[in-house]
Every structure is written in C-alpha cells, then in structure tokens.
C-alpha positions as CSV (number, residue, x, y, z in Angstrom):
1,M,4.6,-6.9,21.0
2,E,5.6,-3.6,19.4
3,A,4.7,-3.0,15.8
4,S,7.5,-2.2,13.4
5,K,7.2,0.1,10.5
6,G,7.1,-1.4,7.1
7,H,6.5,-0.4,3.5
8,W,2.8,-0.2,2.4
9,L,1.4,0.1,-1.0
10,W,-1.7,2.3,-1.4
11,V,-4.0,2.1,-4.4
12,L,-6.9,4.4,-5.2
13,T,-9.5,3.5,-7.8
14,G,-12.8,4.9,-8.9
15,S,-14.3,8.2,-10.0
16,K,-11.6,10.2,-8.2
17,G,-9.0,8.8,-10.5
18,D,-6.6,5.9,-10.4
19,R,-3.4,6.5,-8.3
20,N,-1.0,4.6,-6.2
21,G,2.1,5.1,-4.1
22,Y,4.1,3.9,-1.1
23,V,4.2,4.9,2.5
24,T,6.0,3.7,5.6
25,A,3.6,2.8,8.4
26,V,3.0,0.4,11.3
27,D,-0.6,-0.8,10.6
28,P,-3.5,-0.3,8.2
29,R,-4.8,2.9,10.0
30,D,-1.4,4.5,9.9
31,A,-1.0,3.5,6.2
32,V,-4.4,5.1,5.3
33,S,-3.5,8.2,7.2
34,R,-0.2,8.5,5.5
35,A,-1.7,7.8,2.1
36,L,-4.3,10.6,2.7
37,T,-1.5,13.0,3.4
38,S,0.5,12.0,0.3
39,D,1.0,14.6,-2.5
40,V,-0.7,14.0,-5.8
41,E,0.2,15.3,-9.2
42,D,-1.6,18.7,-8.8
43,G,0.2,19.6,-5.6
44,R,-2.7,18.8,-3.3
45,L,-2.9,16.1,-0.7
46,L,-4.7,12.9,-1.6
47,G,-7.2,13.4,1.2
48,D,-8.1,16.9,-0.2
49,T,-9.1,15.3,-3.5
50,L,-11.3,12.7,-1.8
51,G,-13.4,15.1,0.3
52,P,-15.0,14.2,3.7
53,T,-15.5,10.5,3.0
54,G,-11.7,10.1,3.0
55,L,-11.9,10.7,6.8
56,E,-14.6,8.0,7.1
57,V,-12.3,5.5,5.4
58,L,-9.5,6.5,7.9
59,D,-11.9,6.2,10.8
60,A,-12.9,2.6,9.7
61,A,-9.3,1.4,9.2
62,P,-8.1,-1.0,11.9
63,G,-5.1,-0.2,14.1
64,N,-4.0,-3.8,14.3
65,F,-1.6,-6.3,12.8
66,D,-3.7,-6.9,9.6
67,S,-1.5,-6.7,6.5
68,E,-4.2,-5.1,4.3
69,Y,-7.3,-3.1,4.3
70,T,-9.8,-1.8,1.7
71,G,-12.1,1.1,2.4
72,D,-14.9,2.5,0.2
73,G,-15.8,6.2,0.1
74,D,-18.0,8.3,-2.1
75,G,-17.1,7.0,-5.6
76,F,-13.7,5.6,-4.7
77,T,-11.9,2.6,-3.1
78,L,-8.7,3.0,-1.2
79,R,-6.7,-0.2,-0.6
80,V,-3.5,-0.4,1.6
81,K,-1.4,-3.5,1.7
82,R,1.9,-4.2,3.5
83,V,4.6,-4.9,0.9
84,G,6.0,-8.4,1.2
85,C,8.0,-10.7,-0.9
86,P,5.5,-12.6,-3.2
87,E,4.9,-16.1,-2.2
88,H,2.0,-17.1,-4.5
89,I,2.0,-17.9,-8.2
90,R,-0.8,-16.2,-10.2
91,F,0.7,-16.8,-13.7
92,A,3.3,-19.2,-15.1
93,D,6.1,-16.5,-15.3
94,D,5.5,-15.0,-11.8
95,V,8.4,-14.4,-9.5
96,V,7.9,-16.3,-6.2
97,G,9.9,-15.6,-3.1
98,C,9.6,-16.2,0.7
99,G,6.8,-13.9,1.8
100,S,9.0,-11.9,4.1
101,T,8.1,-8.2,4.8
102,N,11.8,-7.5,5.4
103,V,12.1,-5.5,2.1
104,S,13.9,-2.4,0.9
105,G,12.7,-0.1,-1.8
106,P,11.2,1.0,-4.0
107,D,13.8,1.9,-6.5
108,E,13.3,4.4,-9.4
109,E,11.4,1.7,-11.4
110,G,9.1,0.7,-8.4
111,F,11.0,-2.6,-7.5
112,F,11.6,-3.8,-4.0
113,D,14.4,-6.1,-2.9
114,C,13.6,-8.9,-0.4
115,R,16.4,-8.9,2.3
116,E,15.7,-12.5,3.1
117,C,15.8,-14.3,-0.3
118,G,17.0,-11.6,-2.7
119,V,14.0,-11.6,-5.0
120,F,13.4,-8.2,-6.8
121,F,9.7,-7.6,-7.3
122,N,7.1,-4.9,-8.1
123,P,4.2,-5.1,-5.6
124,L,1.8,-3.8,-8.3
125,R,2.4,-6.8,-10.4
126,A,3.3,-9.5,-7.8
127,G,0.9,-12.0,-6.5
C-alpha cells in the first residue's frame, strides 16, 4: 500500500519557544523533516534554532503509518500529528466529525474543512 500525503500539524514546546505550523507529508518522519525545514519568524529554519538534537528527533521518528509522533530534544519537545476531522468530545461545546483525514486547509484563520462530513475545525483546538 502506497502512503498518500496529508496535512500534518507540528507543535514545538519548551525552552526553544512555543511554535506551530502545518506541513504536507506521508508519515511521521517526513512530517518531522518538513517541520525542521520550516521557516520561523526570524527567517531561519526551525531545525537551525534547535541545534544538533533536532536531527536526533528526526532520526528517531518512524517512517510508518502512525498518525502521530512526539520527540524530545535538548530542552524541547516536537510533536507531529496527521490532521483529521475530530471524532472525540473533550468539552461540551466541541465540534465532532467523522475522523477522516480527507481534509483541506488551513484557511487564513487556521481552520480545515473535512471533505467527508463538512465540519470546519482548528486542529490546535479540536479533540
């Protein structure tokens, strides 16, 4: 089975600052690689700001069909997760959809549209 590219959310937390963004990738390793080569606000690549342990996180990331991965480096955590329509309720007012990864986006406000059930959602806030 050939993997298809999808939207992935990356979230960096820790002493290197809190940042996030989206990349198009086929698996967790590809998503980490693309996150590390994403531009950050000072015009540098994310990987340049993390130093050598960013490559260790990349080396440990699986090249498989997992839908999320979390790697720890020197003072930071980098998490990648395939964007999918939310299917779990965390809070009473949460939007719940079908769980499909057939989504388009993000729009200028960070929302994705599920092509299966039509739910609009923000992966940073969705369950």
